[in-house]
BAZA-412442 format. One line per 3 residues: number of its first residue (from 1); their letters; for each residue x, y, z of N, C-alpha, C. Coordinates in steps of 0.05 Angstrom, whole numbers. Layout:
% residues N
NUM) A) X:Y:Z:X:Y:Z:X:Y:Z ~ ...
END
This chain:
% residues 326
1) MRV) 411:176:-669:436:162:-671:433:134:-659 ~ 444:113:-670:441:86:-660:466:77:-645 ~ 462:58:-628:485:44:-615:486:16:-627
4) RNC) 506:10:-641:508:-16:-654:517:-38:-635 ~ 514:-62:-644:522:-86:-629:510:-86:-601 ~ 485:-78:-599:472:-78:-573:464:-107:-567
7) KSP) 477:-119:-547:472:-147:-540:449:-151:-521 ~ 439:-130:-509:417:-133:-490:391:-137:-504 ~ 370:-147:-491:344:-151:-504:334:-125:-514
10) PGE) 318:-125:-536:309:-100:-548:294:-83:-529 ~ 278:-94:-512:262:-78:-494:278:-62:-474 ~ 302:-72:-467:319:-58:-448:338:-39:-462
13) CDT) 346:-46:-486:367:-30:-499:355:-6:-513 ~ 332:-9:-526:321:12:-542:316:37:-526 ~ 308:34:-501:301:57:-484:325:73:-477
16) VRV) 347:59:-470:370:74:-460:389:84:-482 ~ 391:69:-504:411:77:-524:405:103:-537 ~ 379:109:-543:373:134:-555:377:157:-536
19) ALC) 369:152:-510:371:173:-490:400:180:-485 ~ 417:159:-484:445:164:-477:460:179:-499 ~ 456:169:-523:471:182:-546:461:210:-551
22) CCL) 435:214:-547:424:241:-552:431:260:-530 ~ 432:249:-505:436:266:-481:466:272:-477 ~ 483:252:-482:511:256:-476:528:263:-500
25) SPP) 517:261:-524:533:268:-548:539:298:-547 ~ 562:306:-557:569:334:-558:554:349:-579 ~ 554:375:-577:541:392:-598:553:386:-625
28) PEK) 538:394:-647:547:387:-674:574:399:-681 ~ 581:421:-668:607:433:-676:630:418:-664 ~ 625:399:-644:646:384:-632:646:355:-643
31) KGG) 669:342:-641:670:315:-650:663:295:-628 ~ 658:270:-635:653:250:-615:625:239:-617 ~ 618:222:-597:592:210:-596:594:180:-596
34) CTD) 573:168:-608:572:138:-608:587:128:-633 ~ 605:109:-628:621:98:-651:608:73:-662 ~ 616:66:-686:605:43:-700:612:17:-686
37) DQI) 636:17:-673:644:-8:-660:638:-9:-630 ~ 620:8:-621:613:10:-593:600:-16:-584 ~ 607:-25:-560:595:-49:-548:576:-42:-526
40) FET) 552:-53:-527:532:-49:-506:522:-76:-497 ~ 523:-81:-471:515:-107:-461:499:-103:-435 ~ 484:-124:-428:469:-125:-403:481:-146:-385
43) KTV) 487:-138:-360:498:-156:-341:479:-157:-316 ~ 473:-181:-308:455:-185:-285:470:-200:-263 ~ 469:-189:-239:482:-201:-215:463:-199:-192
46) GVG) 468:-215:-172:451:-215:-148:462:-196:-127 ~ 445:-189:-108:454:-172:-86:476:-185:-71 ~ 497:-169:-65:520:-180:-50:542:-191:-67
49) QNV) 538:-195:-92:559:-205:-110:578:-182:-118 ~ 602:-190:-127:621:-171:-137:618:-168:-167 ~ 623:-144:-177:620:-139:-206:645:-125:-216
52) TLT) 655:-134:-239:678:-122:-252:671:-115:-281 ~ 674:-90:-288:669:-80:-315:696:-72:-327 ~ 700:-78:-352:726:-73:-365:722:-54:-389
55) CAR) 743:-39:-393:744:-20:-416:772:-22:-428 ~ 773:-26:-455:799:-28:-469:814:-2:-467 ~ 841:-5:-461:859:18:-459:882:15:-478
58) NTS) 882:31:-499:902:29:-520:926:48:-513 ~ 947:35:-504:971:51:-496:986:63:-519 ~ 981:54:-543:996:63:-567:986:90:-576
61) LQI) 963:98:-567:952:124:-575:966:147:-561 ~ 962:171:-571:972:194:-557:958:196:-530 ~ 969:213:-513:958:215:-486:928:224:-487
64) QTL) 912:206:-477:883:212:-475:873:204:-448 ~ 849:210:-442:837:203:-416:813:184:-419 ~ 810:167:-399:787:149:-398:771:155:-373
67) YWI) 745:152:-375:728:157:-352:706:135:-350 ~ 700:128:-325:676:112:-320:655:130:-308 ~ 630:129:-320:608:144:-309:584:125:-305
70) RIV) 566:132:-288:542:117:-283:518:135:-287 ~ 498:124:-301:473:139:-306:450:124:-294 ~ 435:137:-277:411:126:-265:388:144:-273
73) SGN) 366:131:-281:343:147:-290:334:167:-269 ~ 331:192:-278:323:214:-260:346:229:-247 ~ 371:219:-250:394:232:-238:414:241:-259
76) LPE) 431:259:-251:452:268:-269:474:246:-270 ~ 489:245:-292:511:226:-294:530:228:-270 ~ 540:205:-260:557:205:-237:585:196:-245
79) FLG) 605:212:-238:633:205:-244:643:184:-224 ~ 655:162:-234:664:141:-217:694:138:-217 ~ 708:148:-237:737:146:-238:748:154:-266
82) GTY) 773:161:-267:785:168:-292:815:162:-292 ~ 827:159:-315:855:153:-318:865:162:-345 ~ 892:160:-349:904:165:-375:908:138:-389
85) TFD) 912:140:-416:916:116:-431:943:104:-426 ~ 963:119:-417:989:107:-412:988:92:-385 ~ 1008:74:-382:1008:56:-359:1014:72:-333
88) SNY) 999:64:-312:1003:76:-286:996:55:-265 ~ 1012:55:-243:1008:34:-223:989:42:-200 ~ 982:67:-198:966:76:-176:936:73:-182
91) VVN) 921:69:-160:892:67:-162:881:94:-169 ~ 865:95:-191:854:120:-201:833:132:-182 ~ 815:115:-173:794:125:-156:784:102:-139
94) KTP) 779:107:-113:770:86:-95:751:97:-74 ~ 729:83:-71:710:89:-50:706:63:-34 ~ 691:63:-12:688:39:3:680:14:-13
97) RIT) 665:18:-34:656:-6:-50:663:-5:-79 ~ 669:18:-90:674:21:-119:703:29:-123 ~ 717:14:-140:745:20:-146:749:21:-176
100) AKQ) 762:43:-186:769:45:-214:800:45:-216 ~ 811:26:-231:840:24:-233:849:13:-259 ~ 875:16:-265:887:5:-289:896:-24:-285
103) EPG) 894:-39:-306:907:-65:-309:917:-67:-337 ~ 935:-86:-343:947:-86:-370:926:-85:-392 ~ 927:-64:-407:910:-61:-431:881:-55:-424
106) TFL) 874:-51:-399:846:-46:-392:844:-25:-370 ~ 820:-15:-368:813:4:-346:788:-8:-332 ~ 792:-18:-308:772:-33:-294:755:-16:-275
109) LHI) 730:-25:-272:713:-14:-251:702:-37:-235 ~ 710:-38:-210:703:-60:-192:683:-51:-171 ~ 660:-65:-170:640:-59:-150:639:-82:-130
112) RQA) 643:-77:-105:644:-98:-84:617:-99:-70 ~ 606:-123:-68:581:-128:-54:559:-110:-65 ~ 551:-115:-89:531:-99:-103:505:-96:-87
115) KLS) 494:-71:-88:468:-65:-76:448:-59:-98 ~ 423:-59:-90:402:-53:-109:405:-25:-121 ~ 417:-7:-105:421:21:-114:443:23:-135
118) DAG) 459:2:-139:480:2:-159:470:-3:-187 ~ 445:-10:-190:433:-15:-217:434:11:-233 ~ 440:9:-258:441:32:-276:457:26:-301
121) LYY) 463:47:-315:478:45:-340:507:55:-336 ~ 527:39:-341:555:46:-337:568:49:-364 ~ 582:72:-367:594:78:-393:624:84:-389
124) CIQ) 640:74:-407:669:80:-408:672:100:-431 ~ 684:123:-425:686:145:-445:716:151:-449 ~ 723:154:-474:750:163:-481:750:192:-491
127) VNR) 766:209:-479:766:237:-484:793:246:-494 ~ 793:262:-516:817:274:-527:811:303:-534 ~ 817:320:-515:810:349:-517:780:352:-520
130) LDF) 770:362:-543:741:365:-547:728:341:-559 ~ 744:321:-564:733:297:-577:730:275:-556 ~ 705:265:-553:702:242:-534:684:221:-547
133) IFL) 690:196:-540:678:173:-553:668:153:-531 ~ 644:144:-534:633:123:-516:644:96:-526 ~ 662:85:-510:675:60:-519:656:36:-515
136) NGT) 645:34:-491:626:12:-486:607:20:-463 ~ 585:6:-463:565:11:-442:554:-15:-431 ~ 548:-15:-406:538:-39:-393:513:-31:-376
139) FLR) 491:-44:-382:467:-40:-366:468:-61:-344 ~ 473:-51:-319:476:-69:-297:450:-72:-282 ~ 441:-97:-280:416:-104:-266:424:-118:-240
142) IEG) 412:-110:-218:416:-122:-192:391:-136:-184 ~ 393:-162:-180:370:-178:-172:370:-183:-142 ~ 349:-175:-128:346:-179:-100:330:-204:-93
145) PEP) 326:-209:-68:310:-232:-60:282:-230:-71 ~ 272:-252:-81:245:-252:-93:225:-259:-71 ~ 202:-245:-70:182:-252:-50:169:-278:-57
148) DIT) 161:-292:-36:149:-319:-40:119:-317:-45 ~ 108:-293:-47:79:-289:-52:73:-294:-81 ~ 53:-311:-86:45:-317:-113:19:-302:-122
151) AVI) 2:-295:-102:-23:-281:-109:-34:-268:-85 ~ -48:-245:-89:-63:-231:-69:-92:-229:-79 ~ -110:-243:-67:-137:-246:-78:-157:-231:-60
154) QDR) -175:-216:-73:-197:-202:-59:-222:-205:-75 ~ -245:-204:-61:-271:-203:-75:-274:-177:-89 ~ -283:-177:-114:-286:-153:-129:-304:-132:-116
157) TSD) -328:-141:-108:-348:-123:-96:-359:-136:-71 ~ -371:-120:-55:-385:-129:-31:-414:-121:-33 ~ -431:-133:-17:-459:-125:-17:-463:-97:-7
160) PVR) -481:-82:-19:-485:-54:-10:-493:-53:19 ~ -481:-34:33:-487:-31:62:-496:-3:67 ~ -508:1:91:-517:28:99:-500:38:121
163) PGD) -499:65:124:-483:76:146:-491:64:173 ~ -471:56:189:-476:43:214:-474:13:214 ~ -476:1:189:-474:-28:187:-445:-37:191
166) SVT) -441:-61:199:-415:-73:202:-408:-89:177 ~ -384:-85:166:-375:-98:142:-348:-112:147 ~ -344:-135:135:-319:-149:138:-306:-153:110
169) LQC) -282:-142:107:-267:-145:82:-246:-168:86 ~ -242:-183:65:-225:-207:67:-204:-207:45 ~ -180:-216:52:-158:-217:33:-144:-243:37
172) SVL) -140:-258:15:-126:-284:16:-99:-281:2 ~ -78:-288:17:-50:-286:7:-39:-314:3 ~ -32:-320:-23:-21:-346:-30:10:-343:-32
175) SDS) 24:-361:-19:53:-360:-20:65:-387:-22 ~ 89:-388:-33:104:-413:-36:127:-412:-16 ~ 123:-424:7:143:-423:29:169:-437:21
178) EKK) 168:-456:2:192:-471:-5:211:-453:-22 ~ 201:-432:-34:218:-414:-50:224:-388:-36 ~ 219:-387:-11:225:-362:4:255:-357:6
181) TCP) 263:-333:-3:292:-327:-4:300:-304:14 ~ 280:-291:27:287:-268:45:275:-273:72 ~ 289:-264:93:279:-268:120:256:-249:127
184) GEQ) 244:-254:150:223:-237:159:195:-245:151 ~ 175:-236:166:147:-242:160:136:-220:141 ~ 115:-228:127:101:-208:110:83:-191:127
187) SVF) 80:-166:119:62:-147:132:39:-141:113 ~ 15:-138:125:-9:-134:109:-22:-107:117 ~ -29:-91:97:-41:-65:102:-67:-63:86
190) WFR) -85:-46:96:-110:-40:82:-110:-11:75 ~ -115:-5:49:-117:22:39:-145:27:27 ~ -154:51:28:-179:59:15:-173:81:-5
193) AGS) -183:77:-29:-180:97:-50:-208:107:-57 ~ -214:132:-48:-240:144:-54:-240:159:-80 ~ -263:163:-91:-264:177:-117:-256:206:-115
196) DES) -258:218:-91:-252:246:-87:-224:250:-75 ~ -207:229:-73:-181:231:-61:-159:226:-82 ~ -137:241:-80:-115:238:-99:-97:215:-90
199) HPS) -95:209:-64:-78:187:-55:-94:169:-37 ~ -88:143:-38:-102:124:-20:-95:130:9 ~ -113:124:27:-109:129:55:-107:102:70
202) LMY) -88:101:89:-84:77:104:-106:74:125 ~ -118:50:126:-140:45:144:-133:25:166 ~ -117:5:161:-112:-15:181:-86:-30:175
205) VHG) -72:-38:196:-48:-54:193:-50:-79:209 ~ -46:-102:197:-47:-128:211:-20:-132:225 ~ -22:-140:251:2:-144:266:15:-171:261
208) NRA) 1:-193:264:13:-219:261:-3:-235:240 ~ 11:-255:229:-2:-273:210:-22:-291:224 ~ -46:-293:212:-67:-308:225:-83:-323:203
211) GCE) -94:-346:211:-111:-360:192:-96:-372:169 ~ -71:-382:173:-56:-394:151:-59:-424:151 ~ -61:-435:128:-63:-464:125:-50:-472:99
214) KSP) -40:-497:99:-26:-508:75:-39:-534:67 ~ -45:-536:42:-58:-560:32:-38:-584:33 ~ -48:-607:40:-30:-631:42:-19:-639:15
217) EAH) -31:-629:-7:-21:-637:-34:7:-626:-38 ~ 22:-641:-54:50:-632:-59:51:-607:-76 ~ 70:-589:-70:75:-564:-85:50:-546:-84
220) SPQ) 33:-549:-65:10:-531:-63:18:-506:-46 ~ 8:-483:-53:15:-458:-39:2:-457:-11 ~ 15:-441:5:4:-436:32:-16:-412:29
223) KCV) -39:-414:43:-59:-394:41:-63:-381:68 ~ -60:-355:69:-65:-339:94:-88:-320:89 ~ -108:-320:106:-132:-304:103:-131:-281:124
226) YSF) -133:-257:115:-134:-233:132:-161:-220:130 ~ -173:-214:153:-200:-202:153:-198:-175:168 ~ -214:-157:158:-215:-130:170:-244:-121:172
229) SKS) -253:-117:197:-281:-110:202:-283:-82:214 ~ -304:-68:206:-309:-41:218:-338:-33:213 ~ -347:-13:228:-373:-1:225:-370:21:205
232) VSS) -385:20:183:-380:38:161:-396:64:164 ~ -386:84:151:-400:110:148:-400:117:119 ~ -413:139:112:-415:147:84:-388:154:72
235) SDA) -368:161:89:-341:168:79:-324:143:72 ~ -334:119:79:-319:95:73:-324:84:45 ~ -340:97:30:-345:88:3:-320:90:-14
238) GTH) -315:70:-31:-292:70:-49:-281:42:-52 ~ -257:40:-62:-244:14:-66:-223:9:-45 ~ -226:-13:-31:-208:-20:-10:-187:-41:-20
241) YCA) -162:-35:-16:-140:-52:-26:-125:-65:-3 ~ -119:-90:-7:-102:-106:11:-74:-105:-1 ~ -54:-96:15:-27:-94:5:-9:-110:23
244) VAA) 8:-126:11:26:-144:26:55:-135:20 ~ 70:-129:41:98:-121:39:116:-145:46 ~ 134:-152:28:152:-174:33:177:-170:15
247) CGE) 200:-175:25:225:-175:10:229:-148:-4 ~ 222:-126:9:226:-100:-2:207:-92:-24 ~ 186:-108:-29:166:-103:-49:138:-102:-36
250) ILF) 120:-88:-50:92:-87:-41:75:-97:-63 ~ 58:-117:-57:40:-128:-77:12:-121:-68 ~ -4:-110:-87:-31:-102:-82:-51:-123:-93
253) GNG) -73:-126:-79:-95:-142:-89:-110:-126:-110 ~ -131:-139:-121:-146:-125:-142:-166:-106:-131 ~ -170:-105:-105:-188:-86:-92:-216:-95:-89
256) TKL) -229:-87:-68:-257:-93:-63:-272:-66:-62 ~ -292:-64:-80:-308:-40:-81:-330:-41:-60 ~ -331:-20:-43:-351:-19:-22:-371:3:-28
259) EIE) -396:-4:-31:-417:15:-38:-434:21:-13 ~ -437:46:-7:-453:55:16:-479:66:6 ~ -501:53:14:-528:62:4:-536:87:19
262) APN) -546:107:4:-556:131:15:-583:126:28 ~ -590:140:50:-616:136:62:-639:141:43 ~ -659:124:43:-683:127:25:-702:146:38
265) MWD) -711:167:23:-729:187:33:-756:175:41 ~ -765:156:25:-790:143:32:-788:127:58 ~ -765:114:62:-761:100:86:-759:119:110
268) LQK) -747:142:106:-746:162:127:-774:172:134 ~ -790:177:114:-817:186:119:-833:165:134 ~ -830:140:126:-844:119:140:-834:116:169
271) ANA) -808:119:173:-797:117:200:-808:141:217 ~ -809:164:205:-820:187:220:-849:183:227 ~ -864:172:208:-893:167:213:-896:147:236
274) VLI) -880:127:235:-882:107:257:-875:119:284 ~ -854:136:284:-847:149:309:-869:167:319 ~ -882:182:301:-904:199:309:-927:183:320
277) LLF) -934:160:307:-955:143:318:-948:132:345 ~ -923:125:348:-914:114:374:-917:135:396 ~ -908:160:390:-911:181:409:-940:187:416
280) AAL) -957:186:395:-986:191:399:-998:169:416 ~ -991:144:411:-1001:122:427:-992:124:456 ~ -966:133:459:-956:136:486:-971:158:501
283) ALS) -976:180:487:-991:202:500:-1019:194:507 ~ -1032:179:488:-1059:169:494:-1059:150:517 ~ -1039:133:519:-1037:114:541:-1034:129:568
286) LIV) -1018:150:568:-1015:166:592:-1041:179:600 ~ -1055:189:581:-1081:202:587:-1100:181:599 ~ -1101:158:586:-1120:137:596:-1112:129:625
289) IAF) -1086:125:629:-1076:118:655:-1083:139:676 ~ -1079:164:669:-1086:186:688:-1116:186:694 ~ -1133:182:673:-1161:181:677:-1170:158:696
292) LIY) -1157:135:691:-1163:112:708:-1156:117:737 ~ -1132:129:741:-1123:135:768:-1143:154:781 ~ -1151:175:766:-1170:194:777:-1196:181:784
295) TIK) -1206:164:767:-1232:150:772:-1231:132:796 ~ -1208:117:799:-1205:99:821:-1204:115:847 ~ -1189:137:847:-1187:153:871:-1214:165:878
298) KNT) -1229:173:859:-1255:185:864:-1274:165:876 ~ -1275:141:865:-1292:120:875:-1284:112:903 ~ -1258:111:908:-1248:104:935:-1257:125:955
301) CEC) -1256:150:948:-1264:172:967:-1294:171:972 ~ -1311:165:952:-1339:163:956:-1346:140:975 ~ -1332:118:972:-1337:95:990:-1330:102:1019
304) CNE) -1307:116:1022:-1299:125:1048:-1320:144:1061 ~ -1330:162:1045:-1350:181:1056:-1376:167:1064 ~ -1384:147:1048:-1409:132:1055:-1405:117:1081
307) KKE) -1381:105:1085:-1376:90:1109:-1376:109:1133 ~ -1365:133:1130:-1365:152:1152:-1393:160:1159 ~ -1410:164:1139:-1438:172:1145:-1452:149:1159
310) DNR) -1448:125:1151:-1460:102:1165:-1451:100:1193 ~ -1425:105:1198:-1415:104:1225:-1427:125:1243 ~ -1430:149:1231:-1443:171:1246:-1472:164:1253
313) SHT) -1486:154:1234:-1514:147:1239:-1517:125:1260 ~ -1499:106:1258:-1500:84:1278:-1493:95:1306 ~ -1474:112:1308:-1467:123:1334:-1490:141:1345
316) AGQ) -1502:156:1328:-1524:173:1337:-1548:156:1346 ~ -1553:134:1333:-1575:117:1340:-1570:104:1368 ~ -1545:97:1373:-1538:85:1398:-1542:105:1421
319) QDS) -1534:130:1416:-1537:151:1436:-1566:157:1442 ~ -1583:156:1421:-1612:161:1426:-1624:138:1442 ~ -1615:114:1437:-1626:91:1452:-1619:92:1481
322) QSD) -1595:101:1487:-1586:104:1514:-1602:126:1529 ~ -1609:147:1515:-1624:169:1527:-1652:160:1534 ~ -1665:144:1518:-1692:134:1523:-1692:115:1547
325) DN) -1672:100:1550:-1670:81:1572:-1668:96:1598 ~ -1653:118:1599:-1650:133:1622:-1676:148:1629
END
């Protein structure tokens, strides 16, 4: 079933008009549905603005009821207010921000200080017993503050590293400070998406903006560079993303792929051989040193013994000479 006179762009209207008419139309045995003169429009407002939607109310008809409903993707239709086609002075339905009431020839829906959560499809429905008709529909778009970030740039790949090496990942954020419409500073996060993980894991959060500079040329963007360094292990392999949060949105960089080289068996064998040679050389050095110490001590003792013998011989000779003189 089609919705005629759809004034919104084709890309926005085609998706909702089929779903609404198919989902909300009554079963074949009942009357009603989308009418040939149905009006469908798209209305765009900014956050904080007031919105008024109107629905024609024909008082000449027999007693019928009118309803405003809101449809948001993924949720059930939400009732916002209802009234009869005859004139009435009381407010039909009122909440802190949304009011549905009668005015001459119309049934109004007023939204005060629109929020992003107010975005959705609003329909005015006319019901007469088992017969209901979609009179008009409005696709309400709420525009919030736009982030001033123009690009998040990362190097596609980094040089292969080995476990234990230190690696530095870099992210450049370009922003147009002259077009900034929301308060607060941007926050930068680092995520890693491994091939064996279903969800990215948070690795690091930058506290303050650092390394920002602006070119002196007119209308040139401001560039902020964020760096993240760490000692890698084999579990750090994967794609690392720089994410910037600003104005309620998160913008991701294109990601930097980090490759961790596996240890080479030949290199390990060579390293083991070198270690064995070093240990053998150390052992041989200790043996040589012990032998030298032993030899030195032995020679020292022999010299001492020879001196003692000479002293004894000299003493004995002196004693013999004294005996002869006597």
